[in-house]
N, C-alpha and C positions, 0 to 999 in steps of 0.2 A: 515545857520544862525539860523534857528529854532532849530536845534540840539545844536548849540553853546549856545543859550539862555537857552535851557532846562538844558544843562549841568551846566551852571553857577548857575541855580536855585537850584541845588542839593548840599547838604553838602558833604565835602570830605569823611566823615565816611559812609554816605549812598551810595556814589558812589563806595567806596571800597567794600561794602557788595554786591552791584549788580554785580560788576565785579567777585567777588569770587563765587557768586551763579551761574553766567553764566559759569564760568570755571568748577565748580563742575558738573553742568548739562551736559556740553560738555563731560567731562571725563566719567560720568555715561553712557551716550549714546554710547560713543566709546567702553566702557567695555562690554556693552550689545551686541553691534554689533559684537565685537570680540568673545564673548561667542557663539552667534548664528552661526557665521562662523565656529568656532571650532566644534560645534555640527553637523552642516551640513556636514563638511568634515569627521567627524567620521562616520556619517551615510553612506556617499559615500564609505568610506574605508570598512565598514561592508558589504555593498552591493557588492563591488568588490570581497571581500573575499568569500562570499557565492556564488557569481556567478561562481567563480573558482571551488568551491566544487560541485556545481550543474553540471557544465560542466564535471567534473571528473565522477560524478555519471551517467550522460547521456552516456559518452563514455563507462563506464562499462556495461551499459544496451545494447549498440550497440554490444559490444564484446560478451555478452551472446546470443544476437540474432544470431550473426555469428556462435557461437558454436551449437545453435539449428539447424540452416540450415545445418551445417556439419553433425550433428546427423541424420537429416532428410534423407540425402543422404545415410548414413550408413544403416538406416532402409529400404530404398528402395532397397539397395543391398541385405539386409537380406531377404526381401520379395521375390526378384527375385530368390534367392537361394532356399528358402522354396518352391516357386512355381515350380521350376525345379524338386526338389526332389519329390514333390507331383505328378507332371506329370509323372515322372519315375515310381512312385509307382502305379499310375493309369494304366500306360502302362503294368506293370508287372501283375496287376490284370486282365486286359483285355486279356493278353496272356494266363494266367492261366484259365480264363473262356473259351477261345477258345479251349484250350487243353482238358478241362473237357467235353466240348460239343462233341469233337471228340471221347473221350473215351466212352461217353454215347452212341454215335451212334454205335461205335464198339461193345459195350456190347449188344445193341439191335440186332445187326446182329449175333454175336457169341453166344448169350445166348439162342438160340433155344433148345439146348440140356442140358443146365445147368440153368434152370430157377430159382430155389430156391437160388442157390449161387449168380447168377447175380443180382437178385432182391435186395439182401442185399448190394451188391457192388454198385449197381446203386443208392440206397437210400443214401449210404455214400457219393458218389460223388455229388449227388444233394444237400446234406447238405453243403458240401464244396463250391459248387457253390453259394449257398444262402449266406453263410458267407462271401465269397469274394465280392459279390455284396454289402452286408451291410458295409463291411470294406471300399469299394470304396466310398460309399455315405458319411460315417463318415469322411473319409479323405478330401473329397471335402468340406464338411460343416465346418470342423475345419480350413481348409485353408482360407475359406471365412471369418470366424469369426476372425481369427488372423489378416488378412489384415484390416478388418474394425476397429478392436480394436486399432491396431497400428496407423492407419491413424487418427482416432478420437482423441486418446490420444495426438498425436503430434500436431494436429491442436489446441486442447484446450490449450496446453502449449504456443504455439505461440500467440494465441489470448489473453491469460491472460497476457503475457509479453507485448504485444502491448498496452493493456488497461492500465496496470500499467505505462508504459512509457508515454502514452498520459496524464493520470491523473496527474502524478507528474509534467510533463512539464507544463501543464496548470496551476496547482496550483502555481508553482514557478514563472511563468510569471506574474500571478496576483499579487503576493507578491512584486516582483521587481517593477512592475508598480506603486503599491500603496506606496511603500517606497520612490520612487523618488520624494521628495518634495523640490522644489527650495528655499522655505523660511519657517520660523517657522509659523505653522498655528495659526490663531486667535482662541479665545474661541468659536466664532460663527461657524467657520469652523469645529472645533472639535465636537461641538454638532451636526452639520449637518452630520458629518462622523459617529458618534455613532448612529444617527437615521437611517442612510443608512444601517449600519451593522445589526441593530435590525430588520429592515424590511425584511431581508433575512430569518428570522424565525429560526435561529439556536441558538441564544442566547437571554436571558432576561437580560437587562442591567438596573439596578436600579440606577438612577442618584442622588437619595436622600441619599443613604448610600454607593454607590459604589460597591454593590454586583453584581456578574455575575453568572448566572445559565444556564446550558445547557438545551435547550428546546428539542433538538433532541439527542438521545443517540448515543454514539459511541460503536458499538457492535463488538465482536470478534468471530472468529470461535471456536466452542466447542472443548474441549480437553478431551481425554480419557487417562487412565493410560499407554496405549501402545504408546501414542504419545509423541514426545519431548515437553518439557514445554516452547515452544516458542509462540510468539504472532503473530496473523495475523488478519487484519481487515476483518470483514464479508463482508462489502461493502466499498471498498477502496475509491471510488469516493465520497461517502457521508462523510466518515471520513475526507478526505482531505478538503472538503468544510467547515466543522465545525472548523477544526484546522486552516484553512486559516483565518476565521473570528477572532478567538482568537489571532492569530499572528498579524493581522492588529490592533486589539485593544491594544495589548501589545506595538506595535510600537508607539502608541500615549501616553501611560501612563508609560510604562516601570517599572511595579511593580512586586513583587515576585509572583510566581505561584506554587501551590502545586497540583500534579497529583497523584491520588490514584487509584490503580487497585484493584477491589474487585472480589471475587469468592464465589460461594455457596458451603457449606459443604454438599456433597452428600453421606458421610459415607464411601467412599472408597478412597484409595490412601493415601500416606504419607503426613505429614505436609510439608516436604521439597518440594515435587512435587508441591503442590498447592501454596506454597509461591513463588516458581520460576515462576509459571504461572502468579500470580498476579504482581510480579515484572516486568516480561517481558511486560505485557500489559501497565503498567505505563511508562516503559522505551521506548517502541515503540512510544508512543505519544510524549514524551519529545524529542526523537531523531528527529522525523518528524518536530516538531516545531523549533528545532535547525537548521535544513536544511533550514527552511523558514525564518530564520533571528533572532529568539529569542536568547537572551544571556542565555546560559545554566547555567551560574553561578547563575542566578535568578530563576532556576527551580528545584524543589525537586520532585523526582519520588519515590513513596513508594508503596509497595504491602501490602494489608490487606485481606488475605484469610479468608473465613469462618466466625467464630464468632469474630475474631479480627477486623472485619469490619462490613459491612452491611449484610453479609451472603446471598449475591445474586450476580449474575454476573452484574457488573456495573463499570462505570468509572466516578469518581468525580474529577472535576477540580475546585480548589478554586482560585478565581481571584478577588482580592479586589482592586478596582480603587482608593479608598480613605482610606488607612489603618489608617490614623491619626484620622479618625472619629470613629473608633471602641473603 
């Protein structure tokens, strides 16, 4: 009855306006809901796609580990063969030493009437004995060195592969966990997330103008002219931590990123070589962020070697959260 009285008190025009406003509001809410659902589904599809890529990369790493274990067995076989040859050589040297001792003894008995001749012959045999003993020691030392070198080198390769496998797996798990958002975050949640990223100490995020600056550098292993112009992180774990924070920030704002690889002009090497080194460093960071879920169509990777850039070994990542404010 109250509703009926209220309805009677409204003009027909006013009632139509309220009905239209309610319908428009309902449609707007439905569209917004549909947009959110579509974006969430797109994010889930992206996560599934990169999960498959990550799975393929992990399988590749496992295959590499299998090949290393196979090579380890080959090295053991080669060590056994080298050890057997060395033992045979040592046995031959010991046999020669015994023969020389016997000859020296014979010379000592027979040399009573031919002292001058036998002394020269004895000195010769003694030199041969000394050289054979030296050769034996050198053979044993070289065998030990080769065994230690092969074992240490193989173990370093296995340890390095295990570290890379663990670091990449850990970084990817973090990204996937942080990307799994059941609903669109509120502005307060985004601010809280930005603050959490900044507290890790890798990035300086200016919320006034949207600029993002690396507080910790991403360094690469040094290159000489005799090396291939490829890029390799100096500390892969630290590099992945920094790139993980950048990827997490990108997932929130999804703006364009420019990655610049810089090198120092040291006065040697061709321009093409140092251009390739700078390009490789920028491309390595871009590819890593792509694996972590960043849309590579929004990433530009460029090399700026020597005086075309900062003229020092550095990586610069331009990440503007609010490009419309520039």
